[in-house]
N, CA, C and O of each residue as an XYZ file, in Angstrom:
828
protein
N      -5.768     34.000     -5.241
C      -6.327     32.623     -5.302
C      -5.492     31.687     -4.437
O      -4.266     31.685     -4.545
N      -6.112     30.918     -3.608
C      -5.386     30.058     -2.691
C      -4.694     28.918     -3.456
O      -5.226     28.387     -4.431
N      -3.506     28.567     -2.985
C      -2.789     27.456     -3.630
C      -3.489     26.146     -3.358
O      -4.043     25.955     -2.275
N      -3.477     25.258     -4.300
C      -4.104     23.953     -4.170
C      -3.098     23.015     -3.443
O      -1.985     22.799     -3.923
N      -3.506     22.477     -2.300
C      -2.619     21.609     -1.570
C      -2.543     20.254     -2.257
O      -3.528     19.762     -2.808
N      -1.373     19.670     -2.216
C      -1.156     18.379     -2.865
C      -1.008     17.268     -1.817
O      -0.528     17.500     -0.708
N      -1.428     16.074     -2.191
C      -1.282     14.954     -1.290
C       0.201     14.540     -1.211
O       0.993     14.905     -2.080
N       0.571     13.780     -0.169
C       1.968     13.320     -0.101
C       2.411     12.570     -1.350
O       3.560     12.704     -1.772
N       1.525     11.786     -1.945
C       1.850     11.064     -3.173
C       2.148     12.023     -4.320
O       3.109     11.841     -5.068
N       1.306     13.048     -4.443
C       1.550     14.034     -5.511
C       2.848     14.789     -5.266
O       3.577     15.092     -6.211
N       3.141     15.094     -4.018
C       4.376     15.800     -3.707
C       5.581     14.947     -4.123
O       6.541     15.443     -4.713
N       5.500     13.642     -3.797
C       6.596     12.724     -4.144
C       6.781     12.635     -5.662
O       7.899     12.667     -6.176
N       5.650     12.523     -6.357
C       5.685     12.348     -7.815
C       6.233     13.617     -8.499
O       6.883     13.536     -9.542
N       5.956     14.808     -7.883
C       6.399     16.022     -8.515
C       7.908     16.166     -8.555
O       8.444     16.979     -9.308
N       8.590     15.373     -7.739
C      10.028     15.438     -7.655
C      10.709     14.490     -8.658
O      11.931     14.506     -8.807
N       9.923     13.691     -9.323
C      10.477     12.717    -10.253
C      10.973     13.394    -11.549
O      10.436     14.417    -11.975
N      12.005     12.800    -12.158
C      12.474     13.262    -13.445
C      11.585     12.719    -14.564
O      10.683     11.918    -14.319
N      11.852     13.168    -15.798
C      11.026     12.783    -16.923
C      10.973     11.288    -17.116
O       9.900     10.734    -17.353
N      12.110     10.621    -17.019
C      12.134      9.169    -17.248
C      11.343      8.437    -16.186
O      10.630      7.479    -16.486
N      11.465      8.890    -14.929
C      10.716      8.241    -13.851
C       9.236      8.455    -13.981
O       8.441      7.562    -13.689
N       8.849      9.683    -14.436
C       7.418      9.952    -14.638
C       6.833      9.086    -15.743
O       5.684      8.655    -15.652
N       7.627      8.824    -16.800
C       7.155      7.944    -17.871
C       6.972      6.506    -17.354
O       6.002      5.830    -17.696
N       7.919      6.060    -16.527
C       7.784      4.740    -15.943
C       6.517      4.654    -15.085
O       5.777      3.671    -15.134
N       6.296      5.695    -14.311
C       5.132      5.717    -13.410
C       3.865      5.687    -14.233
O       2.923      4.986    -13.864
N       3.800      6.415    -15.325
C       2.585      6.413    -16.169
C       2.349      4.994    -16.752
O       1.213      4.522    -16.816
N       3.439      4.333    -17.171
C       3.281      2.975    -17.706
C       2.768      2.047    -16.653
O       1.868      1.249    -16.916
N       3.329      2.129    -15.430
C       2.865      1.262    -14.340
C       1.411      1.498    -14.056
O       0.644      0.555    -13.862
N       1.025      2.757    -14.029
C      -0.373      3.136    -13.713
C      -1.313      2.611    -14.794
O      -2.390      2.105    -14.480
N      -0.915      2.727    -16.078
C      -1.737      2.273    -17.167
C      -1.925      0.744    -17.133
O      -3.012      0.239    -17.413
N      -0.861      0.028    -16.789
C      -0.936     -1.409    -16.684
C      -1.883     -1.804    -15.568
O      -2.718     -2.695    -15.729
N      -1.743     -1.127    -14.423
C      -2.579     -1.462    -13.284
C      -4.085     -1.150    -13.568
O      -4.968     -1.939    -13.231
N      -4.332     -0.010    -14.180
C      -5.706      0.354    -14.477
C      -6.348     -0.611    -15.482
O      -7.520     -0.967    -15.359
N      -5.552     -1.026    -16.479
C      -6.050     -2.009    -17.438
C      -6.354     -3.325    -16.756
O      -7.346     -3.979    -17.078
N      -5.513     -3.720    -15.818
C      -5.732     -4.963    -15.082
C      -7.001     -4.922    -14.297
O      -7.798     -5.858    -14.356
N      -7.215     -3.847    -13.552
C      -8.407     -3.746    -12.722
C      -9.687     -3.724    -13.598
O     -10.706     -4.308    -13.231
N      -9.614     -3.061    -14.721
C     -10.777     -3.026    -15.640
C     -11.088     -4.404    -16.142
O     -12.256     -4.792    -16.170
N     -10.102     -5.154    -16.538
C     -10.312     -6.523    -17.052
C     -10.836     -7.454    -15.971
O     -11.727     -8.268    -16.214
N     -10.269     -7.323    -14.768
C     -10.750     -8.166    -13.670
C     -12.170     -7.886    -13.336
O     -12.935     -8.812    -13.066
N     -12.570     -6.592    -13.344
C     -13.959     -6.238    -13.055
C     -14.915     -6.785    -14.105
O     -16.070     -7.095    -13.815
N     -14.402     -6.902    -15.360
C     -15.251     -7.368    -16.464
C     -15.350     -8.884    -16.497
O     -16.433     -9.423    -16.723
N     -14.213     -9.600    -16.269
C     -14.230    -11.027    -16.524
C     -13.661    -11.890    -15.363
O     -13.637    -13.117    -15.460
N     -13.218    -11.259    -14.302
C     -12.727    -12.017    -13.175
C     -11.187    -12.137    -13.177
O     -10.538    -11.950    -14.207
N     -10.637    -12.445    -12.025
C      -9.212    -12.494    -11.852
C      -8.554    -13.633    -12.651
O      -7.594    -13.425    -13.394
N      -9.105    -14.836    -12.471
C      -8.494    -16.027    -13.079
C      -8.542    -15.975    -14.603
O      -7.637    -16.477    -15.268
N      -9.573    -15.383    -15.149
C      -9.715    -15.327    -16.606
C      -8.842    -14.256    -17.266
O      -8.643    -14.253    -18.481
N      -8.348    -13.382    -16.464
C      -7.511    -12.263    -16.989
C      -6.067    -12.716    -17.150
O      -5.436    -13.165    -16.193
N      -5.547    -12.593    -18.372
C      -4.196    -13.017    -18.666
C      -3.244    -11.834    -18.839
O      -3.687    -10.712    -19.087
N      -1.984    -12.072    -18.715
C      -0.984    -10.995    -18.929
C      -1.070    -10.482    -20.349
O      -0.907     -9.284    -20.578
N      -1.325    -11.365    -21.316
C      -1.425    -10.993    -22.702
C      -2.591     -9.984    -22.890
O      -2.453     -8.986    -23.597
N      -3.719    -10.271    -22.250
C      -4.836     -9.356    -22.344
C      -4.520     -8.001    -21.666
O      -4.888     -6.942    -22.175
N      -3.855     -8.058    -20.550
C      -3.471     -6.846    -19.848
C      -2.570     -5.983    -20.731
O      -2.739     -4.768    -20.831
N      -1.607     -6.653    -21.367
C      -0.620     -5.931    -22.214
C      -1.400     -5.258    -23.390
O      -1.159     -4.094    -23.712
N      -2.303     -5.990    -23.997
C      -3.061     -5.452    -25.122
C      -3.896     -4.229    -24.668
O      -3.913     -3.204    -25.350
N      -4.578     -4.343    -23.527
C      -5.404     -3.258    -23.026
C      -4.586     -2.048    -22.647
O      -5.054     -0.919    -22.794
N      -3.356     -2.257    -22.156
C      -2.484     -1.144    -21.770
C      -1.634     -0.646    -22.896
O      -0.904      0.336    -22.758
N      -1.730     -1.329    -24.023
C      -0.974     -0.950    -25.241
C       0.524     -1.011    -25.005
O       1.271     -0.106    -25.376
N       0.949     -2.120    -24.366
C       2.348     -2.425    -24.177
C       2.559     -3.902    -24.503
O       1.589     -4.628    -24.723
N       3.802     -4.351    -24.538
C       4.080     -5.764    -24.782
C       3.996     -6.558    -23.475
O       4.161     -5.994    -22.393
N       3.741     -7.861    -23.574
C       3.770     -8.715    -22.393
C       5.070     -8.624    -21.649
O       5.087     -8.675    -20.419
N       6.196     -8.486    -22.392
C       7.498     -8.400    -21.734
C       7.609     -7.112    -20.892
O       8.256     -7.082    -19.846
N       6.950     -6.051    -21.392
C       6.953     -4.809    -20.603
C       6.166     -4.979    -19.313
O       6.573     -4.478    -18.265
N       5.034     -5.690    -19.384
C       4.277     -5.959    -18.182
C       5.136     -6.681    -17.161
O       5.177     -6.303    -15.990
N       5.824     -7.727    -17.612
C       6.658     -8.504    -16.707
C       7.853     -7.725    -16.207
O       8.356     -7.986    -15.114
N       8.316     -6.766    -17.001
C       9.457     -5.935    -16.563
C       9.050     -5.065    -15.376
O       9.854     -4.819    -14.477
N       7.818     -4.608    -15.376
C       7.326     -3.776    -14.262
C       6.744     -4.592    -13.124
O       6.851     -4.204    -11.960
N       6.136     -5.707    -13.446
C       5.456     -6.537    -12.442
C       5.788     -8.009    -12.696
O       5.303     -8.584    -13.671
N       6.604     -8.628    -11.839
C       7.019    -10.011    -12.061
C       5.883    -11.015    -12.116
O       5.976    -12.016    -12.825
N       4.792    -10.755    -11.364
C       3.661    -11.669    -11.374
C       2.359    -10.897    -11.551
O       2.340     -9.678    -11.379
N       1.280    -11.579    -11.889
C      -0.029    -10.921    -12.001
C      -0.463    -10.389    -10.653
O      -1.090     -9.332    -10.574
N      -0.127    -11.133     -9.553
C      -0.476    -10.684     -8.239
C       0.183     -9.350     -7.906
O      -0.400     -8.524     -7.203
N       1.417     -9.136     -8.419
C       2.115     -7.877     -8.171
C       1.409     -6.684     -8.807
O       1.463     -5.574     -8.276
N       0.756     -6.904     -9.925
C       0.002     -5.821    -10.605
C      -1.073     -5.334     -9.667
O      -1.271     -4.129     -9.506
N      -1.766     -6.264     -9.050
C      -2.893     -5.953     -8.156
C      -2.378     -5.296     -6.873
O      -3.011     -4.368     -6.372
N      -1.286     -5.738     -6.349
C      -0.844     -5.325     -5.012
C       0.120     -4.124     -5.003
O       0.114     -3.351     -4.046
N       0.949     -3.953     -6.051
C       1.979     -2.961     -6.010
C       1.437     -1.579     -6.290
O       0.709     -1.371     -7.261
N       1.798     -0.626     -5.430
C       1.409      0.765     -5.664
C       2.644      1.645     -5.485
O       3.760      1.142     -5.355
N       2.438      2.943     -5.481
C       3.574      3.893     -5.433
C       3.784      4.500     -4.039
O       4.477      5.507     -3.892
N       3.187      3.887     -3.034
C       3.148      4.537     -1.724
C       4.345      4.278     -0.813
O       4.567      5.039      0.128
N       5.131      3.209     -1.069
C       6.248      2.911     -0.145
C       7.205      4.062      0.011
O       7.490      4.439      1.148
N       7.740      4.668     -1.080
C       8.667      5.779     -0.870
C       8.020      7.000     -0.222
O       8.674      7.740      0.513
N       6.725      7.209     -0.497
C       5.977      8.284      0.116
C       5.869      8.057      1.612
O       6.076      8.974      2.406
N       5.542      6.823      1.991
C       5.399      6.500      3.403
C       6.718      6.690      4.157
O       6.740      7.191      5.281
N       7.809      6.282      3.518
C       9.114      6.457      4.128
C       9.433      7.933      4.328
O       9.979      8.320      5.361
N       9.096      8.750      3.347
C       9.346     10.201      3.430
C       8.515     10.860      4.512
O       9.007     11.713      5.250
N       7.238     10.460      4.607
C       6.353     11.023      5.620
C       6.814     10.605      7.011
O       6.795     11.417      7.936
N       7.226      9.357      7.170
C       7.732      8.894      8.445
C       8.966      9.643      8.883
O       9.091     10.003     10.053
N       9.880      9.885      7.960
C      11.110     10.634      8.269
C      10.787     12.072      8.734
O      11.532     12.669      9.511
N       9.697     12.587      8.256
C       9.354     13.970      8.586
C       8.615     14.120      9.912
O       8.378     15.245     10.354
N       8.252     13.028     10.548
C       7.602     13.119     11.833
C       8.504     13.634     12.915
O       9.719     13.477     12.795
N       7.998     14.238     13.965
C       8.865     14.755     15.047
C       9.813     13.673     15.601
O       9.404     12.535     15.828
N      11.051     14.042     15.807
C      12.087     13.079     16.211
C      11.764     12.426     17.527
O      12.116     11.265     17.737
N      11.094     13.146     18.435
C      10.815     12.598     19.780
C       9.444     11.945     19.878
O       9.017     11.575     20.972
N       8.751     11.799     18.762
C       7.421     11.210     18.774
C       7.533      9.688     18.957
O       8.380      9.059     18.322
N       6.692      9.085     19.815
C       6.703      7.610     19.993
C       6.485      6.928     18.674
O       5.653      7.373     17.884
N       7.220      5.836     18.403
C       7.098      5.125     17.110
C       5.659      4.737     16.744
O       5.251      4.856     15.589
N       4.915      4.283     17.722
C       3.544      3.836     17.421
C       2.665      5.011     16.967
O       1.837      4.877     16.067
N       2.868      6.152     17.608
C       2.133      7.351     17.227
C       2.533      7.793     15.807
O       1.681      8.213     15.024
N       3.821      7.697     15.483
C       4.280      8.061     14.139
C       3.690      7.139     13.091
O       3.234      7.602     12.045
N       3.692      5.851     13.353
C       3.144      4.897     12.377
C       1.637      5.032     12.278
O       1.065      4.844     11.204
N       0.995      5.352     13.376
C      -0.469      5.576     13.345
C      -0.792      6.760     12.420
O      -1.648      6.653     11.542
N      -0.109      7.870     12.623
C      -0.327      9.035     11.763
C      -0.062      8.657     10.310
O      -0.859      8.984      9.431
N       1.040      7.977     10.053
C       1.421      7.611      8.703
C       0.374      6.753      8.011
O      -0.049      7.071      6.899
N      -0.042      5.686      8.642
C      -0.941      4.728      7.992
C      -2.349      5.329      7.825
O      -2.999      5.105      6.803
N      -2.812      6.079      8.810
C      -4.117      6.710      8.704
C      -4.102      7.712      7.569
O      -5.040      7.745      6.772
N      -3.033      8.556      7.468
C      -2.937      9.546      6.414
C      -2.851      8.866      5.027
O      -3.461      9.312      4.055
N      -2.081      7.786      4.980
C      -1.942      7.097      3.674
C      -3.283      6.478      3.245
O      -3.667      6.545      2.078
N      -3.976      5.884      4.207
C      -5.238      5.243      3.905
C      -6.271      6.259      3.461
O      -7.059      6.000      2.551
N      -6.266      7.424      4.109
C      -7.184      8.473      3.707
C      -6.915      8.938      2.287
O      -7.842      9.208      1.524
N      -5.602      9.031      1.929
C      -5.202      9.442      0.617
C      -5.685      8.414     -0.452
O      -6.215      8.777     -1.502
N      -5.474      7.127     -0.127
C      -5.880      6.070     -1.056
C      -7.395      6.077     -1.259
O      -7.868      5.973     -2.391
N      -8.158      6.198     -0.171
C      -9.602      6.190     -0.266
C     -10.101      7.400     -1.073
O     -11.073      7.295     -1.822
N      -9.420      8.556     -0.910
C      -9.861      9.746     -1.606
C      -9.553      9.690     -3.095
O     -10.281     10.270     -3.900
N      -8.468      8.991     -3.471
C      -8.005      9.029     -4.867
C      -8.199      7.706     -5.624
O      -8.341      7.701     -6.847
N      -8.203      6.607     -4.900
C      -8.227      5.282     -5.584
C      -9.162      4.316     -4.851
O      -8.846      3.135     -4.710
N     -10.297      4.808     -4.390
C     -11.172      3.944     -3.576
C     -11.607      2.724     -4.360
O     -11.561      1.615     -3.825
N     -12.026      2.881     -5.604
C     -12.519      1.721     -6.393
C     -11.460      0.641     -6.516
O     -11.769     -0.542     -6.379
N     -10.217      1.024     -6.772
C      -9.125      0.069     -6.864
C      -8.870     -0.595     -5.517
O      -8.596     -1.794     -5.453
N      -8.960      0.175     -4.454
C      -8.718     -0.394     -3.131
C      -9.792     -1.415     -2.766
O      -9.485     -2.464     -2.199
N     -11.049     -1.114     -3.090
C     -12.133     -2.072     -2.835
C     -11.888     -3.358     -3.623
O     -12.022     -4.463     -3.097
N     -11.528     -3.190     -4.889
C     -11.272     -4.349     -5.732
C     -10.101     -5.172     -5.202
O     -10.186     -6.399     -5.144
N      -9.016     -4.517     -4.817
C      -7.836     -5.186     -4.284
C      -8.188     -5.909     -3.000
O      -7.774     -7.053     -2.811
N      -8.924     -5.289     -2.131
C      -9.277     -5.889     -0.837
C     -10.146     -7.125     -1.035
O      -9.974     -8.121     -0.332
N     -11.066     -7.073     -1.974
C     -11.922     -8.245     -2.224
C     -11.109     -9.389     -2.820
O     -11.324    -10.552     -2.480
N     -10.161     -9.051     -3.725
C      -9.290    -10.091     -4.266
C      -8.443    -10.738     -3.172
O      -8.150    -11.934     -3.199
N      -8.069     -9.913     -2.227
C      -7.263    -10.420     -1.103
C      -8.003    -11.520     -0.341
O      -7.389    -12.467      0.151
N      -9.298    -11.389     -0.253
C     -10.145    -12.366      0.429
C     -10.422    -13.568     -0.474
O     -10.416    -14.710     -0.013
N     -10.662    -13.310     -1.750
C     -11.134    -14.346     -2.671
C     -10.037    -15.178     -3.326
O     -10.267    -16.341     -3.659
N      -8.840    -14.602     -3.520
C      -7.790    -15.283     -4.284
C      -6.601    -15.624     -3.390
O      -5.865    -14.723     -2.989
N      -6.395    -16.905     -3.068
C      -5.274    -17.265     -2.179
C      -3.894    -16.794     -2.666
O      -3.040    -16.455     -1.847
N      -3.666    -16.770     -3.975
C      -2.369    -16.348     -4.489
C      -2.136    -14.867     -4.211
O      -1.007    -14.456     -3.944
N      -3.178    -14.080     -4.269
C      -3.062    -12.627     -3.959
C      -2.777    -12.436     -2.484
O      -1.930    -11.626     -2.106
N      -3.493    -13.193     -1.643
C      -3.286    -13.109     -0.201
C      -1.887    -13.524      0.183
O      -1.271    -12.883      1.034
N      -1.354    -14.602     -0.432
C       0.002    -15.029     -0.133
C       1.025    -14.029     -0.575
O       1.992    -13.771      0.142
N       0.833    -13.450     -1.754
C       1.758    -12.452     -2.270
C       1.740    -11.168     -1.406
O       2.764    -10.506     -1.239
N       0.576    -10.843     -0.874
C       0.503     -9.636     -0.045
C       1.380     -9.783      1.213
O       1.960     -8.804      1.682
N       1.472    -10.980      1.745
C       2.309    -11.201      2.892
C       3.755    -10.837      2.557
O       4.451    -10.237      3.376
N       4.207    -11.200      1.350
C       5.561    -10.890      0.909
C       5.739     -9.398      0.693
O       6.749     -8.842      1.125
N       4.796     -8.728      0.040
C       4.939     -7.328     -0.254
C       4.897     -6.495      1.058
O       5.595     -5.489      1.181
N       4.097     -6.918      1.995
C       4.029     -6.201      3.258
C       5.333     -6.365      4.030
O       5.741     -5.468      4.769
N       5.979     -7.500      3.859
C       7.265     -7.750      4.504
C       8.295     -6.727      4.010
O       9.110     -6.224      4.783
N       8.240     -6.430      2.698
C       9.165     -5.460      2.143
C       8.859     -4.056      2.723
O       9.773     -3.318      3.091
N       7.585     -3.711      2.793
C       7.233     -2.411      3.343
C       7.608     -2.304      4.818
O       8.067     -1.260      5.281
N       7.405     -3.396      5.543
C       7.782     -3.382      6.977
C       9.274     -3.169      7.137
O       9.703     -2.411      8.008
N      10.050     -3.812      6.328
C      11.486     -3.658      6.439
C      11.912     -2.209      6.109
O      12.795     -1.659      6.768
N      11.286     -1.600      5.092
C      11.575     -0.225      4.743
C      11.253      0.700      5.912
O      12.068      1.557      6.253
N      10.093      0.548      6.526
C       9.694      1.422      7.587
C      10.520      1.194      8.843
O      10.808      2.141      9.574
N      10.905     -0.053      9.103
C      11.740     -0.307     10.271
C      13.110      0.320     10.089
O      13.727      0.737     11.069
N      13.610      0.399      8.840
C      14.898      1.051      8.611
C      14.806      2.553      8.872
O      15.758      3.168      9.352
N      13.648      3.136      8.549
C      13.450      4.566      8.812
C      13.386      4.807     10.345
O      13.937      5.787     10.847
N      12.719      3.913     11.059
C      12.638      4.053     12.495
C      14.032      3.842     13.100
O      14.353      4.448     14.122
N      14.857      2.997     12.488
C      16.213      2.800     12.961
C      17.014      4.089     12.809
O      17.791      4.446     13.695
N      16.827      4.797     11.675
C      17.498      6.065     11.481
C      17.111      7.054     12.551
O      17.958      7.765     13.092
N      15.813      7.098     12.858
C      15.279      8.055     13.822
C      15.739      7.765     15.253
O      15.894      8.680     16.061
N      15.955      6.490     15.556
C      16.236      6.100     16.951
C      17.723      5.842     17.211
O      18.165      5.764     18.358
N      18.485      5.710     16.114
C      19.899      5.398     16.265
C      20.162      3.921     16.446
O      21.290      3.515     16.726
N      19.133      3.120     16.290
C      19.309      1.652     16.403
C      19.883      1.075     15.084
O      19.881      1.731     14.042
N      20.358     -0.144     15.175
C      20.833     -0.832     13.996
C      19.652     -1.105     13.049
O      18.557     -1.399     13.527
N      19.838     -1.019     11.737
C      18.774     -1.203     10.796
C      18.197     -2.624     10.808
O      17.082     -2.845     10.336
N      18.954     -3.583     11.347
C      18.491     -4.952     11.461
C      18.025     -5.320     12.879
O      17.876     -6.498     13.201
N      17.798     -4.308     13.715
C      17.340     -4.513     15.070
C      16.063     -5.355     15.086
O      15.075     -4.987     14.452
N      16.074     -6.463     15.793
C      14.960     -7.409     15.762
C      13.685     -6.784     16.341
O      12.594     -6.980     15.807
N      13.835     -6.032     17.437
C      12.667     -5.426     18.064
C      11.979     -4.456     17.092
O      10.751     -4.414     17.023
N      12.751     -3.698     16.362
C      12.150     -2.794     15.398
C      11.397     -3.537     14.282
O      10.316     -3.134     13.851
N      12.012     -4.630     13.839
C      11.382     -5.407     12.764
C      10.101     -6.054     13.262
O       9.095     -6.050     12.554
N      10.118     -6.598     14.444
C       8.899     -7.209     14.994
C       7.817     -6.149     15.226
O       6.649     -6.382     14.914
N       8.195     -4.990     15.769
C       7.240     -3.949     16.046
C       6.580     -3.484     14.745
O       5.355     -3.393     14.668
N       7.385     -3.192     13.733
C       6.818     -2.673     12.475
C       5.978     -3.727     11.766
O       4.929     -3.404     11.209
N       6.413     -4.960     11.778
C       5.627     -6.036     11.183
C       4.327     -6.219     11.878
O       3.321     -6.488     11.221
N       4.288     -6.086     13.209
C       3.039     -6.202     13.955
C       2.052     -5.108     13.575
O       0.859     -5.367     13.419
N       2.558     -3.868     13.425
C       1.694     -2.783     13.044
C       1.110     -2.983     11.650
O      -0.081     -2.749     11.443
N       1.918     -3.406     10.705
C       1.394     -3.650      9.350
C       0.500     -4.894      9.337
O      -0.432     -4.978      8.537
N       0.777     -5.844     10.206
C      -0.120     -6.973     10.318
C      -1.527     -6.559     10.747
O      -2.524     -7.127     10.301
N      -1.581     -5.539     11.639
C      -2.886     -4.995     12.027
C      -3.602     -4.377     10.862
O      -4.807     -4.558     10.691
N      -2.853     -3.636     10.048
C      -3.418     -3.032      8.835
C      -3.957     -4.103      7.899
O      -5.041     -3.952      7.335
N      -3.197     -5.195      7.733
C      -3.632     -6.277      6.885
C      -4.941     -6.878      7.365
O      -5.854     -7.099      6.570
N      -5.038     -7.145      8.673
C      -6.246     -7.776      9.205
C      -7.443     -6.843      9.109
O      -8.558     -7.293      8.846
N      -7.228     -5.573      9.314
C      -8.313     -4.595      9.146
C      -8.803     -4.599      7.728
O     -10.009     -4.577      7.481
N      -7.850     -4.626      6.759
C      -8.237     -4.630      5.338
C      -9.045     -5.881      4.989
O     -10.044     -5.802      4.273
N      -8.616     -7.016      5.490
C      -9.335     -8.268      5.224
C     -10.737     -8.227      5.821
O     -11.714     -8.572      5.157
N     -10.825     -7.805      7.076
C     -12.110     -7.712      7.769
C     -13.074     -6.789      6.993
O     -14.252     -7.092      6.806
N     -12.508     -5.646      6.551
C     -13.313     -4.701      5.796
C     -13.855     -5.322      4.540
O     -15.023     -5.126      4.203
N     -13.017     -6.081      3.830
C     -13.428     -6.727      2.577
C     -14.457     -7.822      2.853
O     -15.403     -7.998      2.085
N     -14.273     -8.553      3.946
C     -15.219     -9.630      4.294
C     -16.644     -9.057      4.534
O     -17.646     -9.747      4.345
N     -16.692     -7.815      4.942
C     -17.975     -7.142      5.208
C     -18.387     -6.264      4.041
O     -19.121     -5.290      4.210
N     -17.903     -6.620      2.847
C     -18.265     -5.967      1.586
C     -17.874     -4.498      1.561
O     -18.527     -3.683      0.909
N     -16.794     -4.160      2.282
C     -16.232     -2.794      2.235
C     -17.254     -1.705      2.576
O     -17.184     -0.592      2.053
N     -18.200     -2.038      3.455
C     -19.243     -1.090      3.823
C     -18.949     -0.289      5.082
O     -19.545      0.765      5.306
N     -18.025     -0.791      5.912
C     -17.731     -0.123      7.180
C     -16.806      1.083      6.986
O     -16.264      1.292      5.901
N     -16.638      1.851      8.022
C     -15.724      2.980      8.007
C     -14.308      2.464      8.228
O     -13.925      2.149      9.355
N     -13.544      2.378      7.166
C     -12.219      1.766      7.225
C     -11.267      2.548      8.136
O     -10.496      1.951      8.887
N     -11.323      3.876      8.068
C     -10.466      4.707      8.900
C     -10.777      4.502     10.386
O      -9.858      4.393     11.198
N     -12.047      4.451     10.743
C     -12.452      4.229     12.116
C     -11.992      2.861     12.594
O     -11.600      2.700     13.750
N     -12.039      1.866     11.694
C     -11.599      0.536     12.063
C     -10.079      0.500     12.311
O      -9.610     -0.174     13.228
N      -9.335      1.218     11.501
C      -7.902      1.288     11.691
C      -7.555      2.022     12.987
O      -6.642      1.617     13.707
N      -8.271      3.081     13.276
C      -8.066      3.777     14.534
C      -8.335      2.885     15.715
O      -7.597      2.904     16.700
N      -9.394      2.099     15.622
C      -9.718      1.140     16.737
C      -8.591      0.118     16.886
O      -8.228     -0.259     18.001
N      -8.043     -0.325     15.756
C      -6.947     -1.290     15.804
C      -5.743     -0.702     16.530
O      -5.103     -1.384     17.330
N      -5.437      0.558     16.254
C      -4.332      1.208     16.929
C      -4.611      1.420     18.431
O      -3.709      1.350     19.266
N      -5.879      1.679     18.738
C      -6.220      1.809     20.173
C      -5.948      0.453     20.860
O      -5.480      0.435     21.999
N      -6.227     -0.656     20.205
C      -5.969     -1.954     20.782
C      -4.465     -2.189     20.958
O      -4.030     -2.736     21.971
N      -3.676     -1.769     19.960
C      -2.275     -1.932     20.059
C      -1.646     -1.068     21.184
O      -0.696     -1.468     21.856
N      -2.211      0.088     21.341
C      -1.699      1.010     22.380
C      -2.100      0.588     23.789
O      -1.311      0.654     24.731
N      -3.375      0.145     23.903
C      -3.886     -0.172     25.238
C      -3.850     -1.627     25.605
O      -4.077     -1.978     26.763
N      -3.568     -2.488     24.644
C      -3.596     -3.944     24.932
C      -4.996     -4.507     24.796
O      -5.975     -3.760     24.808
N      -5.094     -5.786     24.671
C      -6.392     -6.492     24.491
C      -6.969     -6.759     25.867
O      -6.332     -7.379     26.719
N      -8.188     -6.279     26.067
C      -8.876     -6.512     27.332
C     -10.056     -7.457     27.135
O     -10.977     -7.163     26.373
N     -10.020     -8.569     27.814
C     -11.032     -9.603     27.662
C     -12.098     -9.428     28.759
O     -13.054    -10.201     28.819
C-alpha cells in the first residue's frame, strides 16, 4: 500500500511535542469557533466572550493565544512551515523563484485544506478596516521572517534593507491578489492570479 503523502503543514506539525500539539489544538478550536460565529452573526456582533464559550475555554485563554479579535481571524500556523520550505529550496535558486514556489505551494495547501476559512478571511479583509489594518502588521512579521531566511541563504546581513524591501514587495503582491480575489466574491482562480502577479514582478509592468 502506497504511503500517504503529507502536506508541509502536516510535516511541521508531526514534529511538535505533546505540549505544542495541545496548544495548536486550542488555537485551532478558538479559530474555528470564531469563524462559525462570524458566519452566523457577523464580525462586529461576535465577542471574545462568545468565542471563549463556543471553544470551551476562558476569555483569558483566548487573549493568551490571540491578543486581539483580528488576530484570531488572521493568525495561522503557516509561518514556521514557510520558513522551513524556503530553507529547503536549492541554494543557487533566484530568490524570486524560491518565493514564488513557496507562496504558490502554501496557497494551494490552504485552498485544499481550509478554503472556507480563507474565503471568510479574505472577505473580512475587504469589509472590516480593523482586519485590513492588522493584516498589514502580521504580513510585516512574515516578511521579516522570510527575509531572514533569504539572508541565511545569501550570506547577507539579516537586516539588509534590499532583502527587506524585496520580501515585503512580494508579500504585498500576495496581499493585493487576495483583496482583488475577495472583491470579486472569491470566484476567480486564485492560483492563476498569483502566478500572473509573479509574472508581472519578474517581467516588469508593461503599459
